[in-house]
VEXMI-316539 format. One line per field, with one value per atom (N, C-alpha, C): residue in three letters; chain; x negated, y, z negated; atom name. Coordinates in steps of 0.1 Angstrom, whole numbers, plus 5000, padded with zeros to 4 digits. Each point is the difference from the previous one (the first is absolute). Example, Ala and Ser with C-alpha at 12.3 -4.5 7.8 and 13.67 -1.06 7.14 Angstrom:
REM residues 2
r = ALA / ALA / ALA / SER / SER / SER .
c = A / A / A / A / A / A .
px = 4868 / 5009 / 4991 / 5004 / 4991 / 5008 .
py = 4943 / 5012 / 5012 / 5011 / 5011 / 5011 .
pz = 4922 / 5000 / 5000 / 5007 / 5000 / 4992 .
a = N / CA / C / N / CA / C .
//
This chain:
REM residues 137
r = SER / SER / SER / SER / SER / SER / SER / SER / SER / PRO / PRO / PRO / ALA / ALA / ALA / VAL / VAL / VAL / SER / SER / SER / SER / SER / SER / GLY / GLY / GLY / GLU / GLU / GLU / PRO / PRO / PRO / SER / SER / SER / GLY / GLY / GLY / SER / SER / SER / ALA / ALA / ALA / ALA / ALA / ALA / PRO / PRO / PRO / ASP / ASP / ASP / GLY / GLY / GLY / ALA / ALA / ALA / SER / SER / SER / GLN / GLN / GLN / SER / SER / SER / PRO / PRO / PRO / GLY / GLY / GLY / VAL / VAL / VAL / GLY / GLY / GLY / VAL / VAL / VAL / LEU / LEU / LEU / ARG / ARG / ARG / ARG / ARG / ARG / ARG / ARG / ARG / ILE / ILE / ILE / SER / SER / SER / ASP / ASP / ASP / ASP / ASP / ASP / MET / MET / MET / ASN / ASN / ASN / GLU / GLU / GLU / GLU / GLU / GLU / ARG / ARG / ARG / GLN / GLN / GLN / LEU / LEU / LEU / ALA / ALA / ALA / ALA / ALA / ALA / ASN / ASN / ASN / ALA / ALA / ALA / GLY / GLY / GLY / LEU / LEU / LEU / ASP / ASP / ASP / LEU / LEU / LEU / ILE / ILE / ILE / PHE / PHE / PHE / GLU / GLU / GLU / LEU / LEU / LEU / LEU / LEU / LEU / ASP / ASP / ASP / LEU / LEU / LEU / MET / MET / MET / THR / THR / THR / ARG / ARG / ARG / ARG / ARG / ARG / THR / THR / THR / ILE / ILE / ILE / PRO / PRO / PRO / ARG / ARG / ARG / GLU / GLU / GLU / GLU / GLU / GLU / ALA / ALA / ALA / ILE / ILE / ILE / TYR / TYR / TYR / ARG / ARG / ARG / VAL / VAL / VAL / VAL / VAL / VAL / MET / MET / MET / ASP / ASP / ASP / THR / THR / THR / CYS / CYS / CYS / ALA / ALA / ALA / ALA / ALA / ALA / CYS / CYS / CYS / GLY / GLY / GLY / SER / SER / SER / ALA / ALA / ALA / GLU / GLU / GLU / ARG / ARG / ARG / ALA / ALA / ALA / LEU / LEU / LEU / GLN / GLN / GLN / LEU / LEU / LEU / ILE / ILE / ILE / GLU / GLU / GLU / ARG / ARG / ARG / MET / MET / MET / ARG / ARG / ARG / ARG / ARG / ARG / ASP / ASP / ASP / GLY / GLY / GLY / ILE / ILE / ILE / ILE / ILE / ILE / PRO / PRO / PRO / ASP / ASP / ASP / SER / SER / SER / SER / SER / SER / VAL / VAL / VAL / MET / MET / MET / ARG / ARG / ARG / SER / SER / SER / LEU / LEU / LEU / VAL / VAL / VAL / CYS / CYS / CYS / ALA / ALA / ALA / TYR / TYR / TYR / ALA / ALA / ALA / MET / MET / MET / HIS / HIS / HIS / ASP / ASP / ASP / THR / THR / THR / ALA / ALA / ALA / ASP / ASP / ASP / GLY / GLY / GLY / ARG / ARG / ARG / THR / THR / THR / TYR / TYR / TYR / ALA / ALA / ALA / SER / SER / SER / THR / THR / THR / ASN / ASN / ASN / ALA / ALA / ALA / LEU / LEU / LEU / LEU / LEU / LEU / GLN / GLN / GLN / GLY / GLY / GLY / LEU / LEU / LEU / ASP / ASP / ASP / ARG / ARG / ARG / GLY / GLY / GLY .
c = A / A / A / A / A / A / A / A / A / A / A / A / A / A / A / A / A / A / A / A / A / A / A / A / A / A / A / A / A / A / A / A / A / A / A / A / A / A / A / A / A / A / A / A / A / A / A / A / A / A / A / A / A / A / A / A / A / A / A / A / A / A / A / A / A / A / A / A / A / A / A / A / A / A / A / A / A / A / A / A / A / A / A / A / A / A / A / A / A / A / A / A / A / A / A / A / A / A / A / A / A / A / A / A / A / A / A / A / A / A / A / A / A / A / A / A / A / A / A / A / A / A / A / A / A / A / A / A / A / A / A / A / A / A / A / A / A / A / A / A / A / A / A / A / A / A / A / A / A / A / A / A / A / A / A / A / A / A / A / A / A / A / A / A / A / A / A / A / A / A / A / A / A / A / A / A / A / A / A / A / A / A / A / A / A / A / A / A / A / A / A / A / A / A / A / A / A / A / A / A / A / A / A / A / A / A / A / A / A / A / A / A / A / A / A / A / A / A / A / A / A / A / A / A / A / A / A / A / A / A / A / A / A / A / A / A / A / A / A / A / A / A / A / A / A / A / A / A / A / A / A / A / A / A / A / A / A / A / A / A / A / A / A / A / A / A / A / A / A / A / A / A / A / A / A / A / A / A / A / A / A / A / A / A / A / A / A / A / A / A / A / A / A / A / A / A / A / A / A / A / A / A / A / A / A / A / A / A / A / A / A / A / A / A / A / A / A / A / A / A / A / A / A / A / A / A / A / A / A / A / A / A / A / A / A / A / A / A / A / A / A / A / A / A / A / A / A / A / A / A / A / A / A / A / A / A / A / A / A / A / A / A / A / A / A / A / A / A / A / A / A / A / A / A / A / A / A / A / A / A / A / A / A / A / A / A / A / A / A / A / A / A / A / A / A / A / A / A / A / A / A / A / A / A / A / A / A / A / A / A / A .
px = 5763 / 4988 / 5004 / 5011 / 5002 / 4992 / 4996 / 4994 / 5010 / 4997 / 5009 / 5001 / 5011 / 5004 / 4993 / 4995 / 4989 / 5011 / 5001 / 5009 / 4992 / 5007 / 4993 / 5003 / 5008 / 5003 / 5013 / 5004 / 5013 / 5013 / 5008 / 5014 / 5006 / 5005 / 5006 / 5011 / 5001 / 5010 / 4996 / 4987 / 4996 / 4997 / 5001 / 4996 / 5014 / 4998 / 5012 / 5004 / 5011 / 5004 / 4990 / 4995 / 4989 / 4987 / 4998 / 4987 / 4991 / 5005 / 4991 / 5003 / 4990 / 5002 / 5007 / 5008 / 5007 / 5005 / 4996 / 5003 / 5013 / 5009 / 5015 / 5001 / 4989 / 5000 / 4992 / 4996 / 4991 / 5009 / 5012 / 5007 / 5004 / 5002 / 5003 / 4987 / 4989 / 4987 / 4997 / 5002 / 4998 / 5009 / 5013 / 5009 / 4995 / 4995 / 4996 / 4987 / 4990 / 4989 / 5004 / 5009 / 5006 / 5006 / 5007 / 5008 / 4989 / 4989 / 4990 / 4993 / 4996 / 4993 / 5009 / 5013 / 5008 / 5000 / 5001 / 5001 / 4986 / 4990 / 4987 / 4999 / 5006 / 5000 / 5007 / 5014 / 5007 / 4994 / 4994 / 4992 / 4990 / 4994 / 4988 / 5006 / 5010 / 5008 / 5005 / 5006 / 5006 / 4988 / 4989 / 4989 / 4994 / 5000 / 4995 / 5011 / 5012 / 5012 / 4997 / 4997 / 4996 / 4989 / 4991 / 4986 / 5005 / 5008 / 5005 / 5007 / 5010 / 5008 / 4993 / 4988 / 4991 / 4992 / 4998 / 4992 / 5008 / 5014 / 5010 / 5001 / 5000 / 5001 / 4987 / 4988 / 4988 / 5000 / 5007 / 5000 / 5009 / 5010 / 5010 / 4993 / 4993 / 4993 / 4989 / 4993 / 4991 / 5006 / 5012 / 5008 / 4995 / 4997 / 4995 / 5014 / 5002 / 5012 / 5002 / 5012 / 5004 / 5007 / 4995 / 5006 / 5010 / 5009 / 5011 / 4993 / 4988 / 4993 / 4997 / 4995 / 4996 / 5012 / 5011 / 5012 / 5005 / 4997 / 5005 / 4993 / 4987 / 4992 / 5001 / 5003 / 5003 / 5013 / 5010 / 5013 / 4999 / 4992 / 4997 / 4994 / 4993 / 4992 / 5012 / 5008 / 5009 / 5012 / 5001 / 5009 / 4993 / 4988 / 4992 / 4999 / 5001 / 4999 / 5013 / 5010 / 5014 / 5004 / 4993 / 5002 / 5011 / 5012 / 5012 / 4999 / 4996 / 4999 / 4990 / 4990 / 4988 / 5004 / 5005 / 5006 / 5008 / 5009 / 5010 / 4993 / 4990 / 4992 / 4993 / 4995 / 4993 / 5010 / 5011 / 5009 / 5004 / 5001 / 5003 / 4988 / 4989 / 4987 / 5000 / 5003 / 4999 / 5011 / 5013 / 5009 / 4994 / 4993 / 4995 / 4989 / 4994 / 4989 / 5005 / 5013 / 5009 / 4996 / 4998 / 4999 / 5013 / 5004 / 5013 / 4997 / 5002 / 4998 / 5006 / 4990 / 5007 / 5004 / 5003 / 5007 / 4989 / 4986 / 4993 / 4996 / 5003 / 4998 / 5013 / 5011 / 5012 / 5001 / 4995 / 5000 / 4989 / 4990 / 4992 / 5007 / 5008 / 5009 / 5008 / 5007 / 5009 / 4992 / 4988 / 4993 / 4995 / 4997 / 4994 / 5014 / 5013 / 5011 / 5003 / 4998 / 5002 / 4991 / 4986 / 4992 / 5001 / 5007 / 5001 / 5012 / 4995 / 5011 / 5005 / 4994 / 5007 / 5005 / 5005 / 5005 / 5013 / 5001 / 5012 / 5010 / 5012 / 5009 / 4993 / 4994 / 4993 / 4992 / 4991 / 4993 / 5008 / 5010 / 5009 / 5009 / 5004 / 5006 / 4991 / 4989 / 4989 / 4997 / 5000 / 4998 / 5013 / 5013 / 5012 / 4999 / 4997 / 5000 / 4989 / 4988 / 4992 / 5004 / 5005 / 5005 / 5012 / 5008 / 5010 / 4993 / 4989 / 4993 / 4993 / 4996 / 4993 / 5010 / 5014 / 5010 / 5004 / 4998 / 5004 / 4989 / 4987 / 4990 / 4987 .
py = 7361 / 5003 / 5013 / 5000 / 5007 / 5001 / 5009 / 5001 / 5000 / 4995 / 5000 / 5015 / 5003 / 5012 / 5002 / 5011 / 5003 / 5009 / 4995 / 5009 / 5012 / 5012 / 5012 / 5003 / 4991 / 5002 / 5009 / 5005 / 5009 / 4991 / 5005 / 4991 / 5002 / 4989 / 5002 / 5009 / 5008 / 5010 / 5013 / 5001 / 5014 / 5010 / 4997 / 5008 / 5009 / 5012 / 5009 / 4995 / 5004 / 4997 / 5007 / 5011 / 5007 / 4993 / 4990 / 4993 / 5005 / 5012 / 5004 / 4993 / 4999 / 4991 / 5010 / 4994 / 5010 / 4991 / 5005 / 4991 / 5006 / 4990 / 5007 / 5007 / 4997 / 5005 / 5013 / 5007 / 5011 / 5013 / 5001 / 5011 / 4998 / 4987 / 4996 / 5004 / 4996 / 5001 / 5016 / 5008 / 5015 / 5005 / 4995 / 5008 / 4995 / 4987 / 4995 / 5009 / 5001 / 5008 / 5017 / 5004 / 5014 / 5000 / 4990 / 4999 / 4998 / 4994 / 4998 / 5014 / 5006 / 5012 / 5011 / 5000 / 5011 / 4995 / 4987 / 4997 / 5004 / 4998 / 5003 / 5016 / 5007 / 5015 / 5004 / 4992 / 5003 / 4998 / 4987 / 4997 / 5011 / 5006 / 5008 / 5012 / 5005 / 5013 / 4999 / 4989 / 4998 / 5000 / 4995 / 5001 / 5012 / 5008 / 5014 / 5008 / 4999 / 5006 / 4995 / 4987 / 4997 / 5008 / 5001 / 5008 / 5015 / 5006 / 5013 / 5002 / 4990 / 5001 / 4998 / 4992 / 4997 / 5014 / 5006 / 5014 / 5009 / 5001 / 5008 / 4996 / 4988 / 4995 / 5006 / 4998 / 5005 / 5016 / 5006 / 5015 / 5004 / 4991 / 5003 / 4998 / 4989 / 4994 / 5013 / 5004 / 5010 / 5015 / 5001 / 5012 / 5011 / 4993 / 5010 / 5004 / 5012 / 5005 / 4993 / 4995 / 4996 / 5011 / 5005 / 5011 / 4995 / 5008 / 4996 / 4996 / 5006 / 4997 / 4986 / 4994 / 4986 / 4992 / 5003 / 4992 / 5000 / 5010 / 5002 / 4990 / 4999 / 4993 / 4984 / 4997 / 4986 / 4997 / 5010 / 4995 / 4999 / 5008 / 4997 / 4987 / 4996 / 4986 / 4990 / 5001 / 4990 / 5001 / 5010 / 5000 / 4993 / 5003 / 4995 / 4983 / 4995 / 4987 / 4994 / 5007 / 4995 / 4995 / 5004 / 4996 / 5008 / 4998 / 5007 / 4999 / 4987 / 4998 / 5007 / 5003 / 5008 / 5014 / 5005 / 5014 / 5003 / 4991 / 5001 / 5003 / 4991 / 5000 / 5015 / 5005 / 5012 / 5010 / 5002 / 5010 / 4999 / 4989 / 5000 / 5004 / 4998 / 5005 / 5016 / 5007 / 5012 / 5007 / 4993 / 5006 / 4998 / 4991 / 4998 / 5012 / 5004 / 5009 / 5014 / 5003 / 5012 / 5006 / 4992 / 5006 / 4995 / 5011 / 4997 / 4998 / 4988 / 4997 / 5011 / 5005 / 5009 / 4993 / 5008 / 4994 / 4991 / 5002 / 4991 / 4987 / 4999 / 4988 / 4993 / 5007 / 4992 / 4994 / 5008 / 4994 / 4989 / 5000 / 4987 / 4990 / 5001 / 4990 / 4994 / 5008 / 4996 / 4990 / 5006 / 4991 / 4987 / 4999 / 4988 / 4990 / 5005 / 4992 / 4996 / 5010 / 4996 / 4988 / 5000 / 4990 / 4988 / 4999 / 4990 / 4991 / 4987 / 4991 / 4990 / 5000 / 4990 / 5005 / 5013 / 5007 / 4991 / 4998 / 4994 / 5010 / 4993 / 5011 / 5005 / 4993 / 5006 / 5013 / 4998 / 5013 / 5010 / 4999 / 5010 / 5007 / 4990 / 5005 / 5009 / 4997 / 5008 / 5013 / 5000 / 5012 / 5009 / 4994 / 5009 / 5007 / 4990 / 5006 / 5011 / 4997 / 5012 / 5012 / 5000 / 5011 / 5008 / 4993 / 5004 / 5008 / 4994 / 5008 / 5011 / 5000 / 5013 / 5010 / 4997 / 5009 / 5008 / 4993 / 5006 / 5007 / 4999 / 5008 / 5000 .
pz = 1368 / 4993 / 4992 / 4990 / 4992 / 4986 / 4995 / 4987 / 4989 / 4988 / 4988 / 4997 / 4994 / 4995 / 4986 / 5000 / 4987 / 4990 / 4988 / 4990 / 4996 / 4999 / 4995 / 4986 / 4994 / 4985 / 5000 / 5010 / 5000 / 5001 / 4994 / 5000 / 5014 / 5005 / 5013 / 5001 / 5010 / 5002 / 4995 / 4997 / 4993 / 5012 / 5012 / 5011 / 5004 / 5002 / 5004 / 5014 / 5006 / 5013 / 5010 / 4997 / 5010 / 4998 / 4992 / 4999 / 4989 / 4995 / 4987 / 4988 / 4991 / 4988 / 4989 / 4995 / 4989 / 4989 / 4988 / 4987 / 4995 / 4996 / 4999 / 4985 / 4991 / 4986 / 4999 / 5013 / 4997 / 4994 / 5004 / 4995 / 4985 / 4997 / 4986 / 4990 / 5007 / 4993 / 4998 / 5010 / 5000 / 4989 / 4999 / 4989 / 4986 / 5000 / 4987 / 4995 / 5009 / 4998 / 4996 / 5008 / 4996 / 4988 / 4996 / 4987 / 4990 / 5000 / 4991 / 4996 / 5013 / 4999 / 4991 / 5004 / 4993 / 4986 / 4996 / 4987 / 4993 / 5004 / 4997 / 4997 / 5009 / 4998 / 4989 / 4999 / 4989 / 4986 / 4999 / 4989 / 4996 / 5009 / 4998 / 4996 / 5006 / 4996 / 4986 / 4997 / 4985 / 4989 / 5005 / 4990 / 4999 / 5010 / 4999 / 4991 / 5003 / 4991 / 4984 / 4998 / 4987 / 4994 / 5007 / 4996 / 4997 / 5008 / 5000 / 4985 / 4998 / 4988 / 4988 / 5002 / 4987 / 4998 / 5012 / 4996 / 4994 / 5005 / 4992 / 4987 / 4996 / 4986 / 4990 / 5008 / 4994 / 4999 / 5008 / 4998 / 4989 / 4998 / 4990 / 4985 / 5000 / 4988 / 4995 / 5011 / 4998 / 4999 / 5000 / 5001 / 5011 / 5011 / 5011 / 5007 / 5003 / 5005 / 5015 / 5001 / 5014 / 5007 / 5010 / 5007 / 5012 / 5002 / 5011 / 5011 / 5005 / 5012 / 5000 / 4990 / 4996 / 5005 / 4993 / 5000 / 5015 / 5009 / 5012 / 5009 / 4998 / 5007 / 4998 / 4987 / 4997 / 5005 / 5000 / 5007 / 5014 / 5007 / 5016 / 5000 / 4991 / 5003 / 4997 / 4991 / 4998 / 5012 / 5007 / 5012 / 5011 / 5002 / 5011 / 4997 / 4988 / 4998 / 4999 / 5001 / 4998 / 4987 / 4989 / 4988 / 4992 / 5001 / 4995 / 4984 / 4995 / 4986 / 4994 / 5006 / 4994 / 5000 / 5013 / 5000 / 4990 / 4995 / 4990 / 4986 / 4998 / 4988 / 5000 / 5011 / 5000 / 4995 / 5007 / 4997 / 4984 / 4995 / 4985 / 4992 / 5005 / 4993 / 5001 / 5012 / 5002 / 4991 / 4997 / 4990 / 4985 / 4998 / 4987 / 4996 / 5012 / 5000 / 5001 / 5000 / 5001 / 5015 / 5009 / 5013 / 5009 / 5006 / 5007 / 5015 / 5006 / 5013 / 5009 / 5009 / 5010 / 5014 / 5010 / 5011 / 5009 / 4999 / 5007 / 4993 / 4987 / 4990 / 5005 / 5000 / 5002 / 5015 / 5009 / 5014 / 5000 / 4994 / 4998 / 4994 / 4991 / 4993 / 5011 / 5006 / 5011 / 5011 / 5002 / 5011 / 4995 / 4986 / 4993 / 5002 / 4997 / 5002 / 5015 / 5009 / 5014 / 5005 / 4994 / 5003 / 4992 / 4990 / 4990 / 5005 / 5005 / 5007 / 4989 / 4988 / 4991 / 4988 / 5001 / 4989 / 4995 / 4987 / 4994 / 4994 / 4994 / 4994 / 4988 / 4993 / 4988 / 5002 / 5011 / 5005 / 5004 / 5006 / 5005 / 4987 / 4991 / 4989 / 4991 / 5000 / 4991 / 5006 / 5014 / 5007 / 4997 / 5004 / 4996 / 4987 / 4989 / 4986 / 4999 / 5007 / 4998 / 5009 / 5011 / 5006 / 4993 / 4994 / 4989 / 4990 / 4995 / 4989 / 5005 / 5012 / 5005 / 5004 / 5003 / 5002 / 4986 / 4989 / 4987 / 4996 / 5003 / 4993 / 5006 .
a = N / CA / C / N / CA / C / N / CA / C / N / CA / C / N / CA / C / N / CA / C / N / CA / C / N / CA / C / N / CA / C / N / CA / C / N / CA / C / N / CA / C / N / CA / C / N / CA / C / N / CA / C / N / CA / C / N / CA / C / N / CA / C / N / CA / C / N / CA / C / N / CA / C / N / CA / C / N / CA / C / N / CA / C / N / CA / C / N / CA / C / N / CA / C / N / CA / C / N / CA / C / N / CA / C / N / CA / C / N / CA / C / N / CA / C / N / CA / C / N / CA / C / N / CA / C / N / CA / C / N / CA / C / N / CA / C / N / CA / C / N / CA / C / N / CA / C / N / CA / C / N / CA / C / N / CA / C / N / CA / C / N / CA / C / N / CA / C / N / CA / C / N / CA / C / N / CA / C / N / CA / C / N / CA / C / N / CA / C / N / CA / C / N / CA / C / N / CA / C / N / CA / C / N / CA / C / N / CA / C / N / CA / C / N / CA / C / N / CA / C / N / CA / C / N / CA / C / N / CA / C / N / CA / C / N / CA / C / N / CA / C / N / CA / C / N / CA / C / N / CA / C / N / CA / C / N / CA / C / N / CA / C / N / CA / C / N / CA / C / N / CA / C / N / CA / C / N / CA / C / N / CA / C / N / CA / C / N / CA / C / N / CA / C / N / CA / C / N / CA / C / N / CA / C / N / CA / C / N / CA / C / N / CA / C / N / CA / C / N / CA / C / N / CA / C / N / CA / C / N / CA / C / N / CA / C / N / CA / C / N / CA / C / N / CA / C / N / CA / C / N / CA / C / N / CA / C / N / CA / C / N / CA / C / N / CA / C / N / CA / C / N / CA / C / N / CA / C / N / CA / C / N / CA / C / N / CA / C / N / CA / C / N / CA / C / N / CA / C / N / CA / C / N / CA / C / N / CA / C / N / CA / C / N / CA / C / N / CA / C / N / CA / C / N / CA / C / N / CA / C / N / CA / C / N / CA / C / N / CA / C / N / CA / C / N / CA / C / N / CA / C / N / CA / C / N / CA / C / N / CA / C / N / CA / C / N / CA / C / N / CA / C / N / CA / C / N / CA / C .
//
């Protein structure tokens, strides 16, 4: 008098040896969610940097002076976002505005590169040329 087995909808073999139910894809799913969240954060940070650079453009068009402190905060933001390319663009803007980057700005540039995991040879070559230019004047 045995009753028929009722299917729970779970694939067979999904129970762990200790009897607990465990899905084999949980770790993969967690990594994907984490990667997606990181990507969303990076997209939001880049959008924020776009807005900041648009504001700098507006200040230039309206001949509003850009003080060194403004550039320092923007450079810190580039570093926090790991945006080496934007950090490099900012250094070039500073030079055009006659502002010589100080050690805190250069430290943030280094931090931006340290966090930038997709830098290519062109980015490094541009930075090398920039640093040589800073050496000369």
